[in-house]
KEGU-212428 format. One line per field, with one value per atom (N, C-alpha, C): residue number from 1; y, z, x; atom name. Coordinates in steps of 0.02 Angstrom, whole numbers. Example, Ala and Ser with C-alpha at 12.3 -4.5 7.8 and 13.67 -1.06 7.14 Angstrom:
BEGIN
nr = c(1:1:1:2:2:2) $
yy = c(-284:-225:-165:-112:-53:2) $
zz = c(390:390:390:354:357:394) $
xx = c(660:615:660:642:684:645) $
atom = c(N:CA:C:N:CA:C) $
// end
This chain:
BEGIN
nr = c(1:1:1:2:2:2:3:3:3:4:4:4:5:5:5:6:6:6:7:7:7:8:8:8:9:9:9:10:10:10:11:11:11:12:12:12:13:13:13:14:14:14:15:15:15:16:16:16:17:17:17:18:18:18:19:19:19:20:20:20:21:21:21:22:22:22:23:23:23:24:24:24:25:25:25:26:26:26:27:27:27:28:28:28:29:29:29:30:30:30:31:31:31:32:32:32:33:33:33:34:34:34:35:35:35:36:36:36:37:37:37:38:38:38:39:39:39:40:40:40:41:41:41:42:42:42:43:43:43:44:44:44:45:45:45:46:46:46:47:47:47:48:48:48:49:49:49:50:50:50:51:51:51:52:52:52:53:53:53:54:54:54:55:55:55:56:56:56:57:57:57:58:58:58:59:59:59:60:60:60:61:61:61:62:62:62:63:63:63:64:64:64:65:65:65:66:66:66:67:67:67:68:68:68:69:69:69:70:70:70:71:71:71:72:72:72:73:73:73:74:74:74:75:75:75:76:76:76:77:77:77:78:78:78:79:79:79:80:80:80:81:81:81:82:82:82:83:83:83:84:84:84:85:85:85:86:86:86:87:87:87:88:88:88:89:89:89:90:90:90:91:91:91:92:92:92:93:93:93:94:94:94:95:95:95:96:96:96:97:97:97:98:98:98:99:99:99:100:100:100:101:101:101:102:102:102:103:103:103:104:104:104:105:105:105:106:106:106:107:107:107:108:108:108:109:109:109:110:110:110:111:111:111:112:112:112:113:113:113:114:114:114:115:115:115:116:116:116:117:117:117:118:118:118:119:119:119:120:120:120:121:121:121:122:122:122:123:123:123:124:124:124:125:125:125:126:126:126:127:127:127:128:128:128:129:129:129:130:130:130:131:131:131:132:132:132:133:133:133:134:134:134:135:135:135:136:136:136:137:137:137:138:138:138:139:139:139:140:140:140:141:141:141:142:142:142:143:143:143:144:144:144:145:145:145:146:146:146:147:147:147:148:148:148:149:149:149:150:150:150:151:151:151:152:152:152:153:153:153:154:154:154:155:155:155:156:156:156:157:157:157:158:158:158:159:159:159:160:160:160:161:161:161:162:162:162:163:163:163:164:164:164:165:165:165:166:166:166:167:167:167:168:168:168:169:169:169:170:170:170:171:171:171:172:172:172:173:173:173:174:174:174:175:175:175:176:176:176:177:177:177:178:178:178:179:179:179:180:180:180:181:181:181:182:182:182:183:183:183:184:184:184:185:185:185:186:186:186:187:187:187:188:188:188:189:189:189:190:190:190:191:191:191:192:192:192:193:193:193:194:194:194:195:195:195:196:196:196:197:197:197:198:198:198:199:199:199:200:200:200:201:201:201:202:202:202:203:203:203:204:204:204:205:205:205:206:206:206:207:207:207:208:208:208:209:209:209:210:210:210:211:211:211:212:212:212:213:213:213:214:214:214:215:215:215:216:216:216:217:217:217:218:218:218:219:219:219:220:220:220:221:221:221:222:222:222:223:223:223:224:224:224:225:225:225:226:226:226:227:227:227:228:228:228:229:229:229:230:230:230:231:231:231:232:232:232:233:233:233:234:234:234:235:235:235:236:236:236:237:237:237:238:238:238:239:239:239:240:240:240:241:241:241:242:242:242:243:243:243:244:244:244:245:245:245:246:246:246:247:247:247:248:248:248:249:249:249:250:250:250:251:251:251:252:252:252:253:253:253:254:254:254:255:255:255:256:256:256:257:257:257:258:258:258:259:259:259:260:260:260:261:261:261:262:262:262:263:263:263:264:264:264:265:265:265:266:266:266:267:267:267:268:268:268:269:269:269:270:270:270:271:271:271:272:272:272:273:273:273:274:274:274:275:275:275:276:276:276:277:277:277:278:278:278:279:279:279:280:280:280:281:281:281:282:282:282:283:283:283:284:284:284:285:285:285:286:286:286:287:287:287:288:288:288:289:289:289:290:290:290:291:291:291) $
yy = c(-309:-242:-247:-209:-211:-163:-187:-147:-113:-48:-8:-8:-45:-46:-82:-49:-77:-140:-197:-256:-243:-271:-258:-319:-308:-361:-359:-297:-289:-265:-288:-264:-206:-145:-86:-78:-95:-90:-139:-199:-245:-217:-185:-156:-103:-60:-5:-38:-90:-125:-152:-184:-212:-157:-101:-47:-12:-5:25:-23:-88:-136:-133:-124:-124:-56:-4:62:73:43:54:30:-23:-50:-53:-11:-12:-1:42:59:-2:-56:-117:-160:-144:-187:-145:-85:-39:-38:-85:-82:-83:-122:-125:-54:-24:39:95:90:136:127:65:51:81:77:112:187:215:288:314:278:298:297:247:243:304:322:382:446:451:511:519:462:461:485:464:485:562:586:657:699:672:708:723:680:689:738:761:806:877:920:987:1031:1025:1062:1067:1123:1133:1114:1089:1071:1107:1165:1205:1169:1128:1089:1017:973:901:861:804:760:693:667:596:558:524:490:416:407:340:334:387:388:336:313:266:300:306:341:401:431:490:479:417:403:435:446:474:547:583:654:654:604:597:585:540:520:576:613:672:723:745:794:851:883:940:926:859:839:839:839:831:894:952:1014:1025:983:990:1043:1090:1147:1135:1109:1095:1023:983:915:900:879:858:782:753:679:658:609:584:507:486:413:399:338:320:325:335:342:392:432:476:438:380:340:319:319:302:359:420:480:508:467:493:514:479:495:542:563:608:678:720:790:831:894:938:920:958:951:881:853:787:791:744:743:669:654:589:590:547:541:468:445:376:381:337:332:318:290:275:331:380:439:500:531:589:652:690:750:816:810:869:900:964:1005:994:1004:998:1051:1032:1078:1103:1056:1074:1063:1012:990:996:1008:1008:939:898:830:787:727:674:615:592:532:483:419:366:307:284:231:173:119:54:59:92:97:73:92:85:16:-34:-101:-128:-93:-113:-72:-39:1:-41:-42:-82:-54:10:40:86:50:89:137:117:164:229:220:278:322:291:328:368:339:372:434:424:482:538:520:574:608:567:598:643:623:665:734:730:791:836:804:844:880:860:892:954:1000:1061:1040:1080:1065:1060:1011:994:968:946:915:843:817:752:704:642:586:533:510:460:414:350:300:236:201:136:91:28:-20:-90:-140:-208:-234:-269:-295:-369:-395:-463:-521:-512:-566:-566:-522:-518:-580:-609:-665:-725:-734:-791:-857:-858:-920:-940:-891:-902:-922:-891:-909:-984:-1000:-1070:-1121:-1105:-1154:-1166:-1114:-1121:-1158:-1139:-1171:-1244:-1265:-1335:-1371:-1338:-1372:-1378:-1328:-1337:-1387:-1393:-1444:-1514:-1519:-1583:-1601:-1551:-1564:-1561:-1511:-1495:-1509:-1516:-1526:-1463:-1403:-1337:-1283:-1224:-1167:-1111:-1073:-1012:-951:-894:-833:-811:-803:-785:-728:-720:-669:-619:-554:-505:-512:-501:-504:-441:-433:-370:-360:-300:-288:-295:-298:-304:-237:-239:-177:-157:-204:-184:-154:-180:-155:-84:-73:-9:44:27:77:91:43:51:97:88:128:201:214:282:319:285:313:325:277:284:345:358:414:481:480:544:572:532:555:562:613:621:589:568:544:485:438:383:338:318:273:223:159:105:60:46:-4:-44:-98:-139:-166:-190:-228:-279:-336:-387:-380:-374:-370:-436:-472:-538:-532:-550:-544:-614:-627:-691:-689:-742:-750:-821:-823:-888:-941:-920:-970:-936:-975:-945:-911:-936:-902:-835:-825:-759:-711:-735:-695:-674:-720:-708:-655:-663:-616:-545:-544:-479:-448:-486:-459:-429:-462:-439:-373:-371:-312:-252:-265:-211:-189:-227:-214:-237:-290:-316:-385:-402:-463:-467:-525:-535:-493:-454:-412:-428:-485:-504:-516:-494:-506:-582:-617:-688:-734:-707:-752:-783:-837:-873:-825:-830:-787:-822:-887:-923:-926:-945:-954:-1015:-1009:-1063:-1123:-1181:-1240:-1249:-1270:-1281:-1331:-1383:-1435:-1407:-1363:-1334:-1284:-1246:-1199:-1235:-1286:-1325:-1357:-1382:-1413:-1359:-1299:-1246:-1224:-1223:-1208:-1260:-1325:-1378:-1370:-1353:-1342:-1286:-1232:-1174:-1194:-1229:-1247:-1292:-1338:-1388:-1357:-1312:-1287:-1222:-1181:-1115:-1097:-1153:-1140:-1140:-1100:-1099:-1148:-1150:-1197:-1185:-1125:-1107:-1123:-1147:-1160:-1103:-1043:-986:-985:-952:-951:-883:-886:-821:-800:-733:-703:-650:-653:-604:-548:-486:-429:-389:-385:-346:-274:-227:-157:-124:-104:-71:4:42:114:147:191:228:301:327:398:428:485:520:593:632:704:723:776:805:845:836:870:944:970:1044:1057:1114:1133:1135:1142:1146:1078:1024:957:934:890:857:815:814:779:730:679:629:661:641:668:638:678:655:603:548:495:525:505:533:598:629:695:695:635:631:663:696:732:695:640:605:540:530:469:408:351:292:272:284:263:292:353:383:354:316:289:211:182:108:91:40:17:-25) $
zz = c(1666:1636:1567:1551:1484:1438:1381:1335:1284:1271:1226:1153:1149:1085:1031:973:914:891:882:854:780:769:705:662:617:575:510:485:423:436:400:402:352:377:337:299:326:291:231:240:185:130:151:103:62:94:56:9:27:-19:-82:-68:-120:-171:-144:-183:-223:-193:-230:-286:-271:-321:-381:-365:-420:-456:-426:-452:-524:-541:-606:-663:-652:-704:-683:-635:-607:-659:-708:-757:-799:-798:-836:-794:-731:-686:-644:-666:-624:-642:-682:-706:-651:-594:-542:-506:-496:-463:-505:-570:-613:-610:-604:-597:-531:-480:-416:-425:-456:-466:-507:-561:-603:-560:-516:-473:-428:-398:-354:-393:-452:-493:-512:-527:-546:-485:-426:-367:-355:-367:-359:-406:-468:-518:-493:-450:-424:-366:-341:-283:-307:-300:-322:-270:-271:-222:-249:-233:-253:-194:-210:-159:-174:-144:-158:-145:-94:-79:-61:-102:-92:-81:-46:-36:-65:-105:-127:-81:-34:17:-3:-3:-25:-102:-132:-207:-229:-292:-318:-369:-430:-477:-505:-471:-492:-542:-549:-600:-583:-518:-504:-524:-524:-549:-622:-657:-731:-745:-706:-716:-697:-645:-625:-679:-704:-758:-744:-686:-665:-653:-648:-634:-557:-536:-465:-422:-454:-416:-381:-396:-361:-396:-357:-382:-374:-318:-303:-270:-298:-273:-250:-187:-157:-159:-186:-187:-138:-96:-46:-51:-29:-29:25:41:98:77:15:-10:-69:-70:-129:-193:-190:-248:-282:-246:-276:-311:-302:-332:-389:-417:-468:-533:-545:-606:-591:-529:-511:-531:-534:-554:-494:-493:-439:-376:-320:-258:-231:-219:-193:-127:-83:-17:7:52:85:149:156:217:226:287:303:325:296:314:388:422:492:538:513:555:508:505:456:486:447:472:463:446:429:489:486:539:533:587:586:539:508:464:405:375:318:251:242:173:166:107:88:68:45:21:34:55:61:23:-28:-65:-60:-65:-58:-102:-143:-190:-180:-152:-149:-103:-44:3:75:95:169:190:146:171:199:192:222:286:314:377:438:485:546:588:602:643:600:564:519:554:614:655:670:691:707:646:590:529:509:515:496:544:607:655:630:612:590:524:482:417:433:478:497:525:567:597:545:492:445:396:395:352:383:339:362:375:418:427:360:352:290:237:256:210:196:141:117:119:144:140:94:46:-4:-13:1:-8:-35:-72:-98:-90:-70:-61:-61:-58:-61:1:-5:52:62:108:135:88:30:-18:-69:-65:-112:-110:-170:-179:-137:-132:-93:-125:-191:-225:-211:-211:-199:-128:-81:-10:0:-30:-22:-51:-107:-141:-99:-68:-28:40:69:132:121:66:51:42:6:-10:59:101:163:210:212:250:225:157:129:146:146:157:230:265:333:388:370:419:454:427:457:406:421:372:404:359:380:347:373:345:278:226:161:128:145:113:167:152:202:228:294:322:311:250:231:272:281:319:275:309:273:278:247:243:314:352:420:464:459:498:471:405:378:402:408:433:508:544:616:624:585:590:572:522:501:557:591:646:706:718:775:764:699:686:687:694:701:635:582:517:518:489:480:412:408:349:318:357:334:286:234:184:166:166:145:96:42:-6:-37:-72:-101:-163:-207:-267:-277:-309:-324:-396:-409:-476:-491:-541:-561:-618:-610:-661:-684:-747:-773:-788:-775:-790:-823:-865:-899:-852:-796:-753:-681:-626:-562:-552:-587:-584:-616:-665:-698:-647:-607:-556:-502:-483:-430:-459:-521:-552:-553:-566:-569:-500:-449:-380:-363:-384:-370:-412:-472:-511:-483:-447:-415:-349:-324:-259:-203:-217:-172:-147:-144:-118:-39:-11:59:104:149:197:269:278:349:391:454:500:512:519:538:480:419:364:365:329:326:300:331:308:250:241:188:126:70:10:17:-15:-18:-55:-27:-64:-130:-181:-247:-247:-205:-204:-177:-126:-100:-148:-182:-230:-289:-314:-369:-349:-287:-261:-257:-234:-229:-300:-348:-418:-445:-431:-454:-426:-358:-325:-360:-375:-407:-474:-515:-583:-581:-533:-528:-502:-451:-418:-448:-482:-505:-577:-618:-690:-725:-777:-819:-875:-918:-976:-1024:-1027:-1071:-1038:-974:-940:-906:-905:-871:-799:-758:-685:-667:-616:-592:-528:-522:-461:-438:-379:-352:-315:-330:-295:-268:-203:-174:-163:-192:-186:-137:-80:-30:-33:-33:-38:29:56:119:101:123:111:178:196:258:257:293:294:364:367:433:454:518:537:528:510:500:511:538:554:493:434:372:349:376:352:378:338:358:421:464:525:532:567:578:615:596:631:702:753:821:826:859:865:900:870:901:876:829:807:743:716:656:660:609:611:571:538:497:533:553:588:542:571:533:497:523:494:426:411:345:294:310:262:258:303:301:267:224:189:235) $
xx = c(371:360:333:281:252:290:312:349:301:315:273:306:362:397:356:352:316:352:318:353:378:438:469:452:403:381:424:437:474:546:590:661:667:664:664:729:784:848:850:820:817:771:716:669:704:743:779:827:863:909:870:815:775:753:731:702:759:815:872:897:898:917:869:804:753:747:775:764:789:847:875:829:791:749:674:656:591:534:548:497:477:517:498:452:441:400:351:335:295:224:198:128:79:90:44:42:101:103:71:76:44:-34:-52:-125:-150:-114:-134:-136:-85:-80:-140:-156:-213:-276:-285:-346:-348:-291:-292:-309:-281:-293:-365:-399:-469:-511:-493:-529:-520:-459:-448:-487:-501:-538:-611:-635:-704:-710:-651:-649:-641:-691:-688:-653:-588:-547:-477:-445:-373:-330:-270:-220:-156:-145:-87:-20:-20:42:25:49:37:103:97:154:140:187:186:232:201:238:256:321:343:348:370:375:427:419:464:512:489:533:500:450:418:360:339:288:221:204:139:133:190:190:177:204:195:120:91:22:-26:-11:-53:-59:-3:-1:-52:-43:-84:-156:-173:-245:-252:-314:-330:-323:-313:-310:-243:-193:-128:-85:-67:-23:51:71:142:145:191:197:266:271:336:340:393:400:454:435:481:490:548:563:614:624:669:743:758:828:830:883:889:898:924:936:870:815:752:719:748:720:759:805:848:810:755:716:658:650:595:614:563:572:597:584:604:563:580:543:543:604:611:649:632:668:664:712:714:673:625:583:561:564:544:470:428:359:346:396:389:406:442:464:464:407:401:428:466:501:461:397:357:323:316:284:207:173:102:70:15:-24:19:55:100:68:27:6:-71:-91:-164:-185:-137:-148:-86:-99:-46:-70:-32:-51:6:-9:41:19:65:54:99:72:110:169:162:219:200:142:123:115:111:106:171:227:289:307:257:267:254:297:289:234:231:181:139:90:47:3:-22:-63:-23:41:82:97:108:121:57:-3:-63:-75:-58:-66:-18:45:94:67:39:11:-44:-88:-147:-122:-73:-46:-12:17:53:4:-58:-106:-136:-156:-192:-264:-300:-370:-408:-449:-485:-437:-379:-330:-351:-331:-353:-293:-309:-262:-287:-249:-271:-214:-225:-171:-199:-158:-173:-114:-126:-71:-98:-54:-74:-110:-164:-203:-197:-237:-227:-232:-268:-278:-221:-175:-120:-77:-62:-18:-41:-106:-131:-111:-107:-88:-16:27:100:108:72:77:56:-2:-28:20:48:94:155:185:243:225:171:152:142:108:98:165:211:276:314:314:352:318:257:224:240:253:271:341:385:455:477:451:476:426:361:312:290:311:292:306:286:295:334:366:400:369:377:346:382:344:372:337:270:233:208:213:196:125:113:47:8:-18:-52:-116:-140:-200:-260:-320:-382:-421:-481:-522:-544:-565:-590:-536:-474:-420:-403:-404:-390:-437:-501:-549:-537:-520:-505:-447:-396:-334:-347:-389:-404:-439:-488:-522:-477:-434:-387:-341:-322:-278:-312:-378:-416:-440:-443:-470:-545:-569:-643:-665:-724:-757:-712:-693:-647:-684:-651:-678:-621:-642:-594:-628:-595:-623:-565:-586:-535:-559:-510:-527:-473:-491:-444:-419:-357:-332:-298:-322:-294:-248:-186:-138:-112:-106:-84:-9:27:97:106:158:168:194:225:256:265:263:275:342:394:460:461:414:408:376:328:299:349:391:444:491:511:555:524:461:424:422:411:410:482:531:599:609:584:592:554:499:460:491:540:567:522:479:433:450:516:536:529:531:520:566:534:571:552:520:501:564:561:615:625:567:570:581:591:600:670:677:742:796:855:913:951:942:979:931:963:923:875:819:769:802:802:827:793:832:803:745:755:703:637:641:581:549:593:567:531:557:529:464:458:399:344:363:311:288:334:317:268:285:240:171:168:103:63:99:67:40:81:60:0:-1:-53:-118:-114:-174:-201:-158:-183:-170:-168:-157:-224:-230:-292:-286:-335:-336:-277:-252:-197:-127:-129:-69:-36:-70:-42:-71:-31:-50:-80:-119:-152:-118:-107:-83:-130:-156:-204:-168:-186:-164:-222:-231:-284:-260:-295:-279:-326:-300:-340:-328:-381:-379:-406:-366:-385:-401:-456:-470:-492:-466:-484:-467:-504:-494:-474:-429:-416:-478:-498:-560:-560:-619:-629:-703:-719:-787:-834:-807:-849:-872:-843:-857:-926:-958:-1019:-1009:-1060:-1055:-1114:-1107:-1157:-1216:-1277:-1334:-1339:-1356:-1363:-1417:-1406:-1457:-1521:-1578:-1642:-1663:-1625:-1642:-1683:-1703:-1739:-1808:-1831:-1894:-1951:-1935:-1985:-2003:-2067:-2086:-2077:-2056:-2046:-2108:-2165:-2226:-2240:-2206:-2215:-2172:-2120:-2077:-2081:-2118:-2123:-2188:-2186:-2243:-2288) $
atom = c(N:CA:C:N:CA:C:N:CA:C:N:CA:C:N:CA:C:N:CA:C:N:CA:C:N:CA:C:N:CA:C:N:CA:C:N:CA:C:N:CA:C:N:CA:C:N:CA:C:N:CA:C:N:CA:C:N:CA:C:N:CA:C:N:CA:C:N:CA:C:N:CA:C:N:CA:C:N:CA:C:N:CA:C:N:CA:C:N:CA:C:N:CA:C:N:CA:C:N:CA:C:N:CA:C:N:CA:C:N:CA:C:N:CA:C:N:CA:C:N:CA:C:N:CA:C:N:CA:C:N:CA:C:N:CA:C:N:CA:C:N:CA:C:N:CA:C:N:CA:C:N:CA:C:N:CA:C:N:CA:C:N:CA:C:N:CA:C:N:CA:C:N:CA:C:N:CA:C:N:CA:C:N:CA:C:N:CA:C:N:CA:C:N:CA:C:N:CA:C:N:CA:C:N:CA:C:N:CA:C:N:CA:C:N:CA:C:N:CA:C:N:CA:C:N:CA:C:N:CA:C:N:CA:C:N:CA:C:N:CA:C:N:CA:C:N:CA:C:N:CA:C:N:CA:C:N:CA:C:N:CA:C:N:CA:C:N:CA:C:N:CA:C:N:CA:C:N:CA:C:N:CA:C:N:CA:C:N:CA:C:N:CA:C:N:CA:C:N:CA:C:N:CA:C:N:CA:C:N:CA:C:N:CA:C:N:CA:C:N:CA:C:N:CA:C:N:CA:C:N:CA:C:N:CA:C:N:CA:C:N:CA:C:N:CA:C:N:CA:C:N:CA:C:N:CA:C:N:CA:C:N:CA:C:N:CA:C:N:CA:C:N:CA:C:N:CA:C:N:CA:C:N:CA:C:N:CA:C:N:CA:C:N:CA:C:N:CA:C:N:CA:C:N:CA:C:N:CA:C:N:CA:C:N:CA:C:N:CA:C:N:CA:C:N:CA:C:N:CA:C:N:CA:C:N:CA:C:N:CA:C:N:CA:C:N:CA:C:N:CA:C:N:CA:C:N:CA:C:N:CA:C:N:CA:C:N:CA:C:N:CA:C:N:CA:C:N:CA:C:N:CA:C:N:CA:C:N:CA:C:N:CA:C:N:CA:C:N:CA:C:N:CA:C:N:CA:C:N:CA:C:N:CA:C:N:CA:C:N:CA:C:N:CA:C:N:CA:C:N:CA:C:N:CA:C:N:CA:C:N:CA:C:N:CA:C:N:CA:C:N:CA:C:N:CA:C:N:CA:C:N:CA:C:N:CA:C:N:CA:C:N:CA:C:N:CA:C:N:CA:C:N:CA:C:N:CA:C:N:CA:C:N:CA:C:N:CA:C:N:CA:C:N:CA:C:N:CA:C:N:CA:C:N:CA:C:N:CA:C:N:CA:C:N:CA:C:N:CA:C:N:CA:C:N:CA:C:N:CA:C:N:CA:C:N:CA:C:N:CA:C:N:CA:C:N:CA:C:N:CA:C:N:CA:C:N:CA:C:N:CA:C:N:CA:C:N:CA:C:N:CA:C:N:CA:C:N:CA:C:N:CA:C:N:CA:C:N:CA:C:N:CA:C:N:CA:C:N:CA:C:N:CA:C:N:CA:C:N:CA:C:N:CA:C:N:CA:C:N:CA:C:N:CA:C:N:CA:C:N:CA:C:N:CA:C:N:CA:C:N:CA:C:N:CA:C:N:CA:C:N:CA:C:N:CA:C:N:CA:C:N:CA:C:N:CA:C:N:CA:C:N:CA:C:N:CA:C:N:CA:C:N:CA:C:N:CA:C:N:CA:C:N:CA:C:N:CA:C:N:CA:C:N:CA:C:N:CA:C:N:CA:C:N:CA:C:N:CA:C:N:CA:C:N:CA:C:N:CA:C:N:CA:C:N:CA:C:N:CA:C:N:CA:C:N:CA:C:N:CA:C:N:CA:C:N:CA:C:N:CA:C:N:CA:C:N:CA:C:N:CA:C:N:CA:C:N:CA:C:N:CA:C:N:CA:C:N:CA:C:N:CA:C:N:CA:C:N:CA:C:N:CA:C:N:CA:C:N:CA:C:N:CA:C:N:CA:C:N:CA:C:N:CA:C:N:CA:C:N:CA:C:N:CA:C:N:CA:C:N:CA:C:N:CA:C:N:CA:C:N:CA:C:N:CA:C:N:CA:C:N:CA:C:N:CA:C:N:CA:C:N:CA:C:N:CA:C:N:CA:C:N:CA:C:N:CA:C:N:CA:C:N:CA:C:N:CA:C:N:CA:C:N:CA:C:N:CA:C) $
// end
């Protein structure tokens, strides 16, 4: 018998624990999320449209509302997160909602935005379908999250260390999606005018352990179901650190950490939107435009 059950890649309960643990001091480690939020706000500024009701899906501590500051045509913003403890610093209009099982009625929102949350969703295709349904016709979906090249240096360093010690590797870094997959998922979810792009943000740290501490402070520690349940042995950790320092240090002795930021943009279909021209309907002969 073929099972239709979605594979559980991420332990969502562990994710919630990590985020709650990080919530108290999240503002000291939120610079990457603020970078993402600023990017989304800049894109909204180019869209000449008002959004009477918007949803911030997967909010952290309410920072995106602070960054928006009435920009982007948003009139009312609802902020949601997987736990009420994550919304203690958020303003009004907050609710608890899981990105994997949205409680919203169809045609509810004019805009759904999400900053740094969807990379921890097991069934991203299913979540995108739910988001599309929750939007009103001609509603906009705009999300940004970590992509496949994120933390490639850390992944390589640990894989090399485990091969040296154990002769094999265990999962430690999330299997983030790439641009091509993001585009396919938007189309599968029924979004019109889908756009996917990415950029690599390089961040320097004084030491690999500082990077790991930062990830913990962001609530981005390992949540993979198949990861080891016990603590990483100190010898393995130090070998991975040595690999990182040797392979990814610059002339000043600082290490680089790559974060790929993938942005998804899509609209709920509406008759007013531009449509692709039917093949063979062109009125200008190629001979007139070819030299």
